[in-house]
C-alpha positions in Angstrom: -68.3 26.0 42.2 -68.2 25.6 38.4 -71.8 26.4 37.5 -72.5 29.4 35.2 -73.1 32.6 37.0 -73.4 36.3 36.4 -69.6 36.5 36.8 -68.6 34.5 33.7 -69.2 37.1 31.0 -67.0 39.6 32.8 -64.3 37.3 33.9 -63.8 35.7 30.5 -63.7 38.9 28.4 -60.4 40.8 28.4 -62.1 43.9 27.0 -64.3 44.2 30.1 -61.6 43.9 32.7 -61.0 47.6 32.9 -64.6 48.5 33.6 -65.9 49.3 37.0 -66.9 46.4 39.2 -70.4 45.3 38.2 -73.2 45.6 40.7 -73.8 42.5 42.6 -70.3 41.2 42.3 -69.5 41.1 46.0 -72.9 39.6 46.8 -72.3 36.9 44.3 -69.0 36.0 45.9 -70.7 35.9 49.3 -73.3 33.5 47.9 -70.8 31.3 46.2 -68.2 31.2 49.0 -70.4 30.8 52.1 -69.3 27.9 54.1 -71.5 25.7 56.3 -72.4 27.4 59.6 -70.9 24.6 61.7 -67.4 25.1 60.3 -64.8 26.6 62.8 -62.9 28.9 60.5 -60.5 31.7 61.5 -61.6 35.1 60.5 -59.3 36.4 57.8 -60.5 39.7 56.5 -63.7 41.5 55.7 -65.0 40.9 52.2 -65.0 44.6 51.3 -61.3 44.8 51.8 -60.5 42.1 49.2 -59.3 42.4 45.6 -59.9 46.1 45.3 -56.3 46.7 44.5 -54.9 46.8 40.9 -52.2 44.5 42.2 -54.4 41.7 43.4 -53.1 38.3 42.3 -54.5 34.8 41.7 -52.3 31.8 42.3 -53.0 29.0 39.9 -51.9 25.7 41.4 -52.2 22.7 39.1 -52.6 19.5 41.3 -51.2 16.8 39.2 -50.0 14.2 41.7 -51.3 12.5 44.9 -49.0 14.3 47.3 -51.0 16.0 50.1 -48.0 17.1 52.0 -46.6 19.0 49.0 -49.9 20.6 48.3 -50.3 21.7 52.0 -46.9 23.4 51.9 -47.9 25.3 48.8 -51.4 26.3 50.1 -50.0 27.3 53.5 -47.5 29.7 51.9 -50.4 31.5 50.2 -52.4 31.6 53.4 -49.4 33.2 55.1 -49.4 36.2 52.8 -49.0 39.5 54.7 -51.2 41.2 52.1 -54.6 39.6 51.8 -55.3 40.8 48.3 -55.1 37.3 46.7 -57.1 34.3 45.7 -56.1 30.7 45.0 -57.4 28.4 42.3 -56.6 24.7 42.8 -56.7 23.1 39.3 -57.2 19.4 38.5 -58.9 17.0 36.2 -62.2 15.5 37.2 -60.7 12.4 38.8 -58.8 14.4 41.4 -61.4 17.1 41.9 -63.0 15.5 45.0 -59.7 15.3 46.8 -59.5 19.1 46.9 -62.8 19.7 48.6 -61.4 20.2 52.1 -59.3 23.1 51.0 -62.4 25.0 49.9 -63.5 25.2 53.5 -60.3 26.7 54.8 -60.6 30.2 53.3 -63.2 31.7 51.0 -60.5 32.9 48.7 -59.6 29.3 47.9 -61.5 27.9 44.9 -61.3 25.0 42.5 -61.1 24.8 38.7 -61.8 21.4 37.1 -60.8 20.4 33.6 -62.5 17.6 31.7 -59.0 16.5 30.3 -55.6 16.4 31.9 -53.6 19.6 31.2 -50.0 20.8 31.7 -49.4 23.8 34.0 -49.3 26.4 31.2 -52.6 25.3 29.8 -54.1 25.2 33.3 -52.9 28.8 33.7 -54.5 29.8 30.4 -57.8 28.1 30.9 -58.2 28.8 34.6 -57.5 32.5 34.1 -61.2 32.9 33.0 -62.2 32.1 36.6 -59.9 34.6 38.3 -61.3 37.7 39.8 -57.9 39.4 40.3 -55.9 41.8 38.2 -52.9 39.5 37.9 -52.4 35.7 37.6 -49.4 33.4 38.1 -48.4 29.8 38.3 -47.5 28.1 41.6 -46.4 24.5 41.3 -47.6 21.9 43.7 -44.8 21.6 46.4 -43.3 25.0 45.6 -43.8 27.9 48.0 -43.9 31.7 47.9 -42.4 34.2 50.3 -44.9 35.6 52.9 -44.4 39.1 51.3 -44.8 38.2 47.6 -48.3 39.8 47.2 -47.2 42.8 49.3 -44.0 43.3 47.1 -46.1 43.0 44.0 -48.5 45.7 45.2 -45.5 48.0 46.1 -44.0 47.5 42.6 -47.3 48.2 40.8 -48.1 51.3 42.7 -45.3 53.0 40.8 -45.5 50.9 37.6 -49.2 51.0 36.7 -48.7 50.0 33.1 -46.7 46.9 33.9 -48.3 43.8 32.4 -45.8 41.3 33.7 -43.9 41.3 37.0 -41.4 38.6 37.8 -39.3 37.8 40.9 -36.0 36.0 41.6 -36.2 32.5 42.8 -34.3 29.9 44.8 -34.5 26.2 45.7 -35.2 24.3 48.9 -32.3 21.9 49.6 -32.7 18.4 51.0 -31.7 19.7 54.4 -34.6 22.2 54.2 -32.2 25.1 53.7 -33.0 27.6 51.0 -30.1 27.9 48.5 -29.1 28.1 44.8 -30.6 31.5 44.2 -31.3 32.6 40.7 -30.7 36.4 40.8 -32.2 37.6 37.5 -31.5 40.8 35.5 -34.2 43.3 34.8 -36.0 42.5 31.6 -33.5 41.1 29.1 -35.1 39.9 25.8 -32.0 38.1 24.5 -31.6 36.3 27.8 -35.2 35.1 27.7 -34.6 33.8 24.2 -31.6 31.8 25.4 -33.3 30.2 28.4 -36.6 30.6 30.3 -35.2 33.5 32.4 -38.6 34.6 33.6 -39.1 31.3 35.5 -41.1 31.9 38.6 -42.9 33.8 40.1 -44.4 35.6 37.1 -47.5 37.7 37.7 -49.3 38.3 34.4 -52.1 40.8 33.9 -55.3 38.9 33.3 -56.3 41.0 30.2 -53.0 40.1 28.6 -53.2 36.4 29.4 -56.8 36.1 28.1 -55.8 37.4 24.7 -52.8 35.1 24.3 -53.0 32.1 22.0 -53.2 28.7 23.5 -49.6 27.3 23.7 -48.8 24.3 21.6 -46.4 21.4 22.3 -46.2 18.4 24.6 -43.3 19.1 27.0 -44.6 21.2 29.9 -41.4 23.3 30.2 -41.5 24.1 26.5 -45.2 25.0 26.6 -44.6 27.4 29.5 -41.6 28.9 27.6 -43.7 29.4 24.5 -46.4 31.1 26.5 -43.9 33.4 28.1 -42.4 34.4 24.8 -45.9 35.3 23.4 -46.9 37.2 26.5 -43.6 39.2 26.7 -43.9 40.2 23.1 -47.3 41.9 23.8 -46.7 43.3 27.2 -46.5 47.1 27.6 -43.9 46.9 30.4 -42.2 44.1 32.2 -41.0 44.7 35.7 -38.6 42.8 38.0 -38.7 42.4 41.8 -35.1 41.5 42.6 -35.8 39.3 45.6 -36.0 35.5 45.7 -39.7 35.3 46.5 -40.4 31.9 44.9 -38.9 28.8 46.3 -38.8 25.7 44.1 -39.0 22.4 45.8 -40.1 20.2 42.9 -37.2 21.2 40.6 -34.4 18.8 40.2 -31.3 19.9 42.0 -29.2 18.6 39.2 -30.6 21.2 36.8 -28.2 24.2 36.7 -29.4 27.6 38.0 -30.6 29.9 35.2 -33.7 28.6 33.5 -32.0 26.0 31.3 -34.0 23.4 29.5 -33.9 19.6 30.1 -33.0 17.3 27.3 -36.7 16.4 26.9 -37.9 20.0 26.6 -35.0 21.5 24.5 -36.2 20.5 21.1 -39.7 21.8 21.5 -38.4 25.0 23.1 -36.2 25.5 20.0 -39.2 25.1 17.7 -41.2 27.7 19.8 -38.4 30.2 19.7 -37.8 29.8 16.0 -41.5 30.4 15.3 -41.3 33.5 17.5 -38.1 35.1 16.0 -39.3 34.5 12.5 -42.0 37.1 13.1 -39.1 39.6 13.3 -36.8 38.1 10.6 -38.1 35.5 8.2 -34.7 33.8 7.8 -33.7 33.8 11.4 -32.9 30.3 12.8 -32.4 28.8 16.2 -29.7 26.4 17.3 -30.3 24.1 20.4 -27.3 23.6 22.5 -27.7 20.3 24.4 -24.4 20.7 26.3 -25.9 23.6 28.3 -29.6 23.3 27.7 -29.8 26.7 26.1 -30.9 28.2 22.7 -29.0 30.5 20.3 -30.6 32.7 17.6 -28.8 33.2 14.3 -30.0 36.5 12.9 -29.5 37.1 9.2 -27.7 40.2 7.9 -29.8 42.3 5.5 -29.0 41.5 1.9 -26.6 44.1 0.5 -25.7 45.7 3.8 -22.0 46.4 3.8 -20.0 44.9 6.7 -16.8 46.9 7.5 -14.1 45.6 9.9 -12.2 48.5 11.4 -8.9 47.3 13.0 -7.2 50.0 15.1 -3.5 49.4 15.3 -0.1 51.0 16.2 1.7 48.0 14.6 2.9 46.7 17.9 4.8 43.4 18.2 4.3 40.8 20.8 5.3 37.3 21.8 2.4 35.0 21.5 2.4 31.5 23.1 3.6 29.0 20.6 3.8 31.5 17.8 6.9 33.6 18.6 7.0 37.3 18.0 4.3 38.6 15.7 3.0 41.9 14.4 -0.4 41.8 16.1 -2.3 43.4 13.3 -0.8 41.1 10.7 -1.5 38.1 12.9 -5.1 39.1 13.4 -5.8 39.9 9.7 -4.4 36.6 8.7 -6.6 34.7 11.2 -9.7 36.6 9.8 -8.9 35.6 6.2 -8.0 32.0 7.1 -10.5 31.2 9.7 -13.7 33.3 9.1 -16.5 31.7 7.2 -18.0 35.1 6.1 -17.2 36.4 2.6 -19.1 39.7 2.4 -16.9 42.0 4.5 -14.3 44.6 4.0 -11.3 45.2 6.2 -9.8 48.7 6.9 -6.7 48.7 9.0 -6.5 52.1 10.6 -2.8 52.7 11.3 -0.6 55.5 12.7 1.4 56.1 9.6 3.4 52.9 9.2 2.2 49.5 7.9 4.0 46.1 8.2 4.9 45.1 4.6 3.6 41.6 5.2 0.3 43.1 6.3 0.1 45.4 3.3 0.7 42.5 0.9 -1.9 40.4 2.7 -4.5 43.1 2.5 -3.7 43.9 -1.2 -4.0 40.2 -2.1 -7.5 40.0 -0.7 -8.9 43.4 -1.7 -8.7 45.1 1.7 -7.1 48.4 2.6 -5.3 50.6 5.2 -5.9 54.2 6.2 -3.8 56.4 8.3 -5.2 58.3 11.3 -3.1 61.4 12.1 -1.2 60.6 15.2 -1.7 62.8 18.3 -0.4 62.9 21.8 -1.6 61.8 24.2 -3.1 58.7 22.6 -6.9 58.7 22.4 -8.8 55.5 21.6 -12.0 57.5 21.3 -10.5 59.8 18.8 -9.1 57.0 16.7 -12.4 55.0 16.8 -14.3 58.1 15.7 -11.9 58.7 12.8 -12.1 55.1 11.7 -15.9 55.0 11.8 -16.0 58.2 9.7 -14.5 56.2 6.9 -17.7 54.2 6.7 -20.7 55.6 4.9 -23.4 53.1 5.9 -24.0 49.5 7.0 -22.6 47.5 9.9 -19.3 48.3 11.6 -17.2 45.9 13.6 -14.7 48.0 15.6 -11.7 45.8 16.6 -8.4 45.9 18.5 -5.4 44.5 16.7 -4.5 42.0 19.5 -7.1 39.4 18.6 -7.4 36.0 16.9 -10.4 34.3 15.5 -11.8 31.3 17.3 -15.4 31.0 16.0 -15.5 30.8 12.2 -18.9 32.5 12.1 -18.1 35.4 14.4 -18.6 38.0 11.7 -22.1 36.8 10.8 -23.0 36.5 14.5 -22.0 40.1 15.4 -23.3 41.6 12.2 -26.7 39.8 12.4 -27.4 41.1 15.9 -26.1 44.6 15.1 -28.4 44.8 12.0 -31.5 44.5 14.2 -33.4 47.8 14.7 -33.7 47.4 18.5 -30.0 46.7 19.1 -27.4 49.5 19.6 -24.1 47.7 20.3 -23.0 44.1 20.2 -20.1 42.3 21.9 -18.9 38.7 22.2 -16.9 36.3 24.4 -13.1 37.1 24.5 -10.5 34.7 25.9 -7.1 35.3 27.3 -4.3 33.2 25.6 -4.6 30.7 28.5 -8.3 30.1 27.6 -9.8 31.9 30.6 -12.4 34.6 30.2 -11.2 38.1 29.4 -14.6 39.6 28.4 -18.1 38.3 28.9 -19.9 41.6 29.3 -19.3 44.5 31.6 -21.0 45.0 34.9 -21.4 48.4 36.4 -20.8 48.7 40.1 -17.5 46.8 40.5 -15.2 49.0 42.7 -17.6 51.8 42.4 -17.4 52.1 38.6 -17.3 49.0 36.3 -15.5 45.7 35.6 -15.4 42.7 33.3 -17.8 39.9 34.4 -16.1 36.6 35.3 -12.6 38.0 34.7 -10.1 35.0 34.5 -12.9 32.5 35.1 -12.8 29.1 33.2 -14.6 29.3 29.9 -16.5 26.1 30.5 -20.0 27.2 31.3 -19.5 26.9 35.1 -19.9 30.6 35.7 -22.9 31.9 37.6 -26.2 31.0 35.8 -24.3 30.5 32.5 -24.2 34.2 31.9 -20.9 34.1 29.9 -22.2 31.2 27.8 -25.5 32.4 26.5 -26.8 35.4 24.6 -28.0 38.1 27.0 -28.2 41.8 27.6 -25.6 43.9 29.4 -25.3 47.6 30.2 -22.0 47.6 28.2 -19.6 45.5 26.2 -15.9 46.2 25.5 -14.7 48.4 22.6 -12.1 45.8 21.8 -14.8 44.0 19.8 -17.9 46.0 19.2 -20.5 45.9 16.5 -23.0 48.6 15.6 -24.8 50.2 12.7 -23.3 53.4 11.3 -26.7 55.1 11.8 -26.6 54.2 15.5 -23.0 55.6 15.8 -24.2 58.9 14.2 -27.3 59.2 16.3 -25.4 58.9 19.6 -22.6 61.2 18.5 -19.9 58.4 18.4 -17.4 58.0 21.2 -17.0 60.9 23.6 -13.4 62.1 23.3 -13.2 63.3 26.9 -12.9 59.6 27.7 -9.5 59.1 25.9 -8.5 55.6 27.1 -11.2 54.5 29.6 -15.0 54.4 29.8 -15.4 55.5 26.2 -17.0 52.1 25.3 -19.2 52.1 28.4 -20.3 55.7 27.7 -21.1 54.7 24.0 -23.2 51.7 25.2 -25.1 53.8 27.8 -25.9 56.4 25.2 -27.4 53.6 23.0 -29.6 52.5 25.9 -30.6 56.1 26.5 -31.9 56.0 22.9 -34.0 53.0 23.7 -31.6 50.5 22.1 -30.3 47.3 23.7 -26.7 46.1 24.2 -26.3 42.4 23.3 -23.6 40.0 24.4 -23.2 36.9 22.2 -21.9 33.9 24.1 -21.7 31.8 21.0 -19.1 34.0 19.2 -15.5 33.7 20.6 -12.1 35.3 19.8 -8.8 35.3 21.6 -7.8 38.7 23.1 -4.1 38.9 23.9 -4.7 41.6 26.4 -1.9 42.1 28.9 -3.6 40.4 31.8 -1.1 41.9 34.3 -2.3 45.4 33.7 -4.8 46.6 36.2 -6.8 49.8 36.0 -5.4 52.4 38.3 -7.6 55.3 37.4 -9.9 55.3 40.5 -9.3 59.1 40.9 -8.8 59.9 37.2 -10.6 62.7 35.5 -12.2 60.2 33.1 -13.6 58.2 36.0 -15.0 61.3 37.7 -16.6 62.5 34.4 -18.1 59.0 33.8 -19.6 58.9 37.3 -20.9 62.4 37.0 -22.8 61.4 33.9 -23.9 57.9 34.7 -23.8 57.5 38.5 -27.5 56.5 38.6 -26.8 53.4 36.4 -23.6 52.6 38.3 -25.6 52.5 41.5 -28.3 50.3 39.9 -27.1 48.4 36.8 -30.3 46.7 35.5 -28.4 43.6 34.4 -26.3 43.3 37.6 -28.3 42.1 40.6 -28.1 44.1 43.8 -27.4 40.7 45.4 -24.1 40.3 43.5 -20.9 41.3 45.2 -19.3 44.4 43.7 -15.9 44.5 45.3 -13.9 42.7 42.6 -14.5 41.4 39.1 -12.3 38.4 39.9 -14.4 37.1 42.8 -17.5 34.9 42.4 -20.7 37.0 41.9 -22.5 35.0 44.6 -20.7 33.5 47.6 -21.2 29.8 48.2 
């Protein structure tokens, strides 16, 4: 099975994969896969029907332990595929190669790849890819299973996405009672999410020509090696597509590992090293922090030297009682917290008022070299108009648009927001906001709640227990709140700022969607936190408002299918769990 043949030059050269099938290829397969005449095998499918599709897939199964039952479950799940356009490579070192012989007589599409040295799964994938005769290749761990319709679903996706180089599915786990549970419903491709954890997970179908040109992954820990390979492949892929169905069932994964692609304590350090090497190809001074409490990673992006950072605080000089602090002027309280608690030094504050300024605030701003500016007051109030006026005061650089009812929690929040906003592929940036009682007020906005939009994990504990850690990591959303939003002035100008037909609602969502329409990403930073003393008793009551109708008329397509909000999530209320237990 491993002797050189006329196939090897074609199978091993990525540049030849797009050529027509060479003459004699099918005959070679017949010769190499003919079974003894006395074998009683079930007829599967005629040879000339096989692997003619651009969506054909090879399952790479590394056999690394003596567990025949686990291997049988895995192989049987491949044999049950409703679309026959697949092949299976059982991979092992030379010591275990003989134990796999019986599987080669079950179906001619099952073959064997033997390595002279033990390899982890990612390296088996890379080396065995040379042997595959299919368009796509993916890992299937011993003991794990795939849904009967995985190959069929892959073909359906690729018929309309012919340039996709990576297609990934959702996944779940088989519980001790043999029930399938703990689903990981993934977003569509989310680069920042993939940096935080190994979001791609399984199943990932990789175009063979892409895999052959990828560098051999380095490292010792298998999960970090697989993560490093995924980072490299994703950076070179033309398009990455998502099948939002749990078509891969893990049975070998520890049930104690949280849903979401988080790293174990053993793999976290190597994963950090892999990500840091990856992000430094974009920004030389970027660094990565490993977060052992959650098993995730966080990238600290540098702000360009000399780029001005302007904090625009919109205020009407309201007063409010704050827990343990008595009555305060919100703007004064927030500015004082910025000056006292923030670790950044290269920023400028402009308080945009309605014509009156608290004397204590004015003295504080004067003392530290900051300023105020009056926005001509108009009735009725328009947040969009005031935000546009405020941003017009800035010539260039990075803008942090801010409500006045905030208080700093994370000292480095300015650097975090500005570093992300400075990246050319990013349009708008938001962060984690907490109510005064410590529960989540903002952790990204999901489209679809109540037919329009809502805050994710509203009033949930801010302890990382939310679904798949979405509020605790850096990831992409369709929108973030205008209460704290970072963007480059050039991005603001290119999208036309905030649409003033959305006076009080939907202006921030519309702004973010216009950024996405320009090919830019919206990023949520779970590592940056502020208090937002938003009146939590106020509920939106604008279901039939003109603003809601105008928003839906413009963006109904995205509301119906938010790429970062799984179709499997409930959309009735933003205060219910995304996934029922």
